[in-house]
C-alpha positions as CSV (number, residue, x, y, z in Angstrom):
1,M,-5.0,24.2,18.7
2,N,-3.6,20.6,18.4
3,R,-4.6,20.1,22.1
4,A,-8.1,21.4,21.4
5,L,-8.5,19.1,18.5
6,Q,-7.4,16.1,20.6
7,V,-10.0,17.0,23.2
8,V,-12.6,17.3,20.4
9,R,-11.8,13.7,19.5
10,I,-12.3,12.7,23.1
11,Q,-15.5,14.5,23.3
12,T,-16.9,12.8,20.2
13,L,-16.7,9.6,22.3
14,T,-17.8,11.0,25.6
15,A,-20.5,13.3,24.2
16,Q,-21.8,11.2,21.4
17,N,-25.1,10.6,23.1
18,G,-25.6,14.3,23.5
19,L,-24.9,14.8,19.8
20,V,-27.4,12.2,18.7
21,W,-30.3,12.6,21.2
22,P,-31.6,15.9,19.7
23,W,-32.1,14.2,16.4
24,I,-33.6,11.1,18.1
25,I,-36.1,13.2,20.0
26,M,-37.0,15.2,16.9
27,A,-37.4,12.0,14.9
28,G,-39.8,10.7,17.5
29,A,-41.8,13.9,17.4
30,F,-41.9,13.7,13.6
31,V,-43.2,10.1,13.6
32,I,-45.9,11.1,16.1
33,N,-46.9,14.1,14.0
34,V,-47.0,12.0,10.8
35,A,-49.2,9.3,12.5
36,L,-51.5,11.9,14.0
37,F,-52.0,14.0,11.0
38,S,-52.4,11.0,8.7
39,V,-55.6,10.4,10.7
40,I,-56.9,14.0,11.0
41,G,-55.0,15.9,8.4
42,D,-57.8,16.1,5.9
43,E,-59.8,18.0,8.4
44,I,-57.3,20.9,8.6
45,P,-57.7,23.6,6.0
46,G,-54.4,24.3,4.2
47,G,-52.8,21.2,5.6
48,P,-51.4,20.6,9.1
49,K,-48.6,22.7,10.4
50,T,-46.7,21.9,13.5
51,G,-44.1,23.5,15.7
52,A,-42.6,20.2,16.8
53,L,-39.3,21.1,15.0
54,M,-38.6,23.1,18.2
55,S,-37.8,19.8,19.9
56,I,-34.3,19.6,18.4
57,F,-33.5,23.1,19.6
58,I,-34.8,22.4,23.1
59,V,-32.9,19.1,23.4
60,A,-29.8,20.8,22.2
61,I,-29.9,23.0,25.3
62,V,-30.3,20.0,27.5
63,S,-27.6,18.0,25.8
64,S,-25.0,20.7,26.0
65,T,-25.9,21.4,29.7
66,V,-25.4,17.7,30.5
67,L,-22.1,17.8,28.5
68,V,-20.6,20.5,30.7
69,Y,-22.0,19.1,33.9
70,Q,-20.8,15.5,33.4
71,V,-17.9,15.7,30.9
72,L,-15.9,18.7,32.2
73,P,-15.0,17.2,35.6
74,F,-13.9,14.0,33.8
75,L,-11.6,16.0,31.4
76,L,-10.2,18.2,34.1
77,G,-9.1,15.0,35.8
78,F,-7.0,14.3,32.8
79,G,-5.3,17.7,32.9
80,V,-7.4,19.4,30.2
81,T,-7.5,23.1,30.9
82,R,-10.8,25.1,31.0
83,R,-9.7,27.2,28.1
84,T,-9.1,24.1,26.0
85,F,-12.4,22.6,27.0
86,V,-14.3,25.7,26.0
87,A,-12.4,25.9,22.6
88,S,-12.9,22.2,21.9
89,S,-16.6,22.3,22.9
90,A,-17.2,25.3,20.7
91,V,-15.5,23.6,17.7
92,L,-17.4,20.3,18.1
93,W,-20.8,21.7,18.8
94,T,-20.6,24.5,16.1
95,A,-19.7,21.8,13.6
96,W,-22.6,19.7,14.9
97,A,-24.9,22.7,14.5
98,L,-23.7,23.3,10.9
99,A,-24.1,19.6,10.0
100,S,-27.6,19.6,11.6
101,G,-28.4,22.7,9.6
102,V,-27.6,20.8,6.4
103,G,-29.6,17.8,7.6
104,L,-32.7,20.0,8.5
105,Y,-32.5,21.7,5.1
106,L,-32.3,18.3,3.3
107,C,-35.4,17.2,5.3
108,A,-37.2,20.4,4.2
109,L,-36.3,19.6,0.6
110,V,-37.8,16.1,1.0
111,E,-40.8,17.6,2.6
112,R,-41.4,19.9,-0.4
113,A,-40.8,17.0,-2.9
114,T,-43.3,14.7,-1.2
115,D,-45.9,17.4,-0.7
116,G,-45.6,17.3,3.0
117,W,-44.8,13.6,3.4
118,W,-47.8,12.8,1.2
119,I,-50.2,14.3,3.8
120,D,-49.5,18.0,3.2
121,L,-47.7,18.2,6.6
122,T,-45.4,21.2,7.3
123,F,-42.8,20.0,9.8
124,F,-39.4,21.1,8.6
125,D,-40.2,23.6,5.9
126,L,-41.9,26.2,8.0
127,P,-42.8,29.4,6.1
128,F,-40.7,31.8,8.1
129,L,-37.7,29.5,7.6
130,T,-38.0,28.9,3.9
131,R,-35.5,30.7,1.7
132,D,-34.6,30.7,-2.0
133,N,-30.9,30.7,-0.9
134,P,-30.1,27.3,0.5
135,I,-26.9,28.6,2.3
136,L,-28.9,31.2,4.1
137,Q,-31.5,28.7,5.2
138,I,-28.8,26.3,6.5
139,L,-27.2,29.2,8.4
140,E,-30.6,30.1,10.0
141,Y,-30.9,26.6,11.3
142,A,-27.3,26.4,12.4
143,A,-27.1,29.8,14.1
144,T,-30.2,29.1,16.1
145,L,-28.9,25.7,17.1
146,T,-25.6,27.2,18.1
147,A,-27.3,29.8,20.3
148,M,-29.2,27.0,22.1
149,V,-26.0,25.0,22.5
150,F,-24.1,27.9,24.1
151,L,-27.0,28.7,26.3
152,G,-26.7,25.1,27.5
153,F,-23.0,25.5,28.1
154,A,-23.8,28.5,30.3
155,L,-26.5,26.6,32.3
156,G,-24.1,23.7,32.8
157,T,-21.4,25.9,34.1
158,V,-23.8,27.6,36.5
159,L,-24.8,24.2,37.8
160,L,-21.2,23.2,38.3
161,R,-20.2,26.4,40.0
162,W,-23.1,26.9,42.3
163,G,-25.1,23.7,42.3
164,A,-28.8,23.2,41.9
165,S,-29.7,25.8,44.6
166,G,-27.4,28.4,43.0
167,F,-29.0,27.6,39.6
168,W,-32.5,28.2,40.9
169,I,-31.5,31.4,42.8
170,I,-29.9,32.8,39.6
171,T,-33.0,31.8,37.6
172,L,-35.2,33.6,40.1
173,G,-32.9,36.6,40.0
174,A,-33.0,36.7,36.2
175,T,-36.8,36.3,36.3
176,L,-37.1,39.3,38.6
177,V,-34.8,41.4,36.6
178,L,-36.6,40.6,33.3
179,G,-39.9,41.2,35.0
180,A,-38.7,44.6,36.3
181,I,-37.5,45.5,32.8
182,A,-41.0,44.5,31.4
183,V,-42.7,46.7,34.0
184,V,-40.5,49.7,33.0
185,I,-41.1,49.1,29.3
186,T,-44.9,48.9,29.9
187,W,-44.8,52.0,32.1
188,Q,-43.0,54.0,29.5
189,H,-45.0,52.6,26.6
190,W,-42.0,51.4,24.8
191,W,-43.4,48.1,23.5
192,D,-44.4,49.5,20.1
193,N,-40.9,50.8,19.5
194,I,-39.3,47.6,20.5
195,F,-41.6,45.4,18.3
196,G,-41.2,47.9,15.5
197,F,-37.4,47.7,15.7
198,F,-37.5,43.9,15.3
199,A,-40.3,43.9,12.8
200,D,-38.3,46.2,10.5
201,Q,-35.4,43.7,10.4
202,P,-35.3,40.9,7.8
203,V,-36.2,37.5,9.2
204,S,-32.8,36.2,8.0
205,V,-31.1,38.8,10.3
206,L,-33.3,37.8,13.2
207,L,-32.4,34.1,12.7
208,T,-28.7,34.5,12.1
209,V,-27.2,37.7,13.6
210,W,-29.2,37.7,16.8
211,P,-28.7,34.0,17.6
212,T,-24.9,34.5,16.9
213,A,-24.9,37.4,19.4
214,V,-26.6,35.3,22.0
215,A,-24.1,32.4,21.4
216,A,-21.2,34.8,21.8
217,L,-22.6,36.3,25.0
218,A,-23.4,32.8,26.5
219,G,-19.9,31.6,25.5
220,G,-18.3,34.5,27.3
221,V,-20.4,33.8,30.4
222,T,-19.4,30.2,30.2
223,Y,-15.7,30.9,30.1
224,L,-15.8,33.5,32.9
225,V,-17.7,31.1,35.2
226,L,-15.6,28.1,34.3
227,R,-12.5,29.8,35.5
228,R,-13.8,29.5,39.0
229,V,-15.1,25.9,38.7
230,S,-12.9,23.4,40.7
231,A,-12.2,19.9,39.5
């Protein structure tokens, strides 16, 4: 554990851009939305609503992918084991996701207090994310960010192990498999049952339990693939 914490400290220096860029990109999207809807907001019934908050989740995938692809070979050269890298990365980025969850919740509070940044804009405080329980709302943000981060880890390891060609071949294979599954579901008329299964679950479960499961699966894939990645 001490070794993992030492590597965490190293990563806070080597990966600091990755930790900051999701917030920078989201801030840029926020400024653009405020400027845009300041001009046309009055023309939108009920006030403008935007999905640009997704930018922080998308960039989280990119940042964590770059982290694995660029930082892992550097750390392996210093004798850091793959197990330690996975453990330290999980600690650092889970802490980042939790801190980001708190930050997004505070932004949502400011948005409520200012009536949507004085232009009735809904950017952070999206209806399906709003909860009376602040802890739950923070966990929803954090769990989804954690899932994105661990998906990025998995993508980064695939790039390291098989290169760009291997990455696109695996992407093609996954697309074909998912497409085949969709064909079978359509053929068997199972879509209503599947949608009903998810519709019957509380939104809080969909935004905490399922992202956590995705993060665990992606983390397992990351470790298994990293074991065969050479320095």
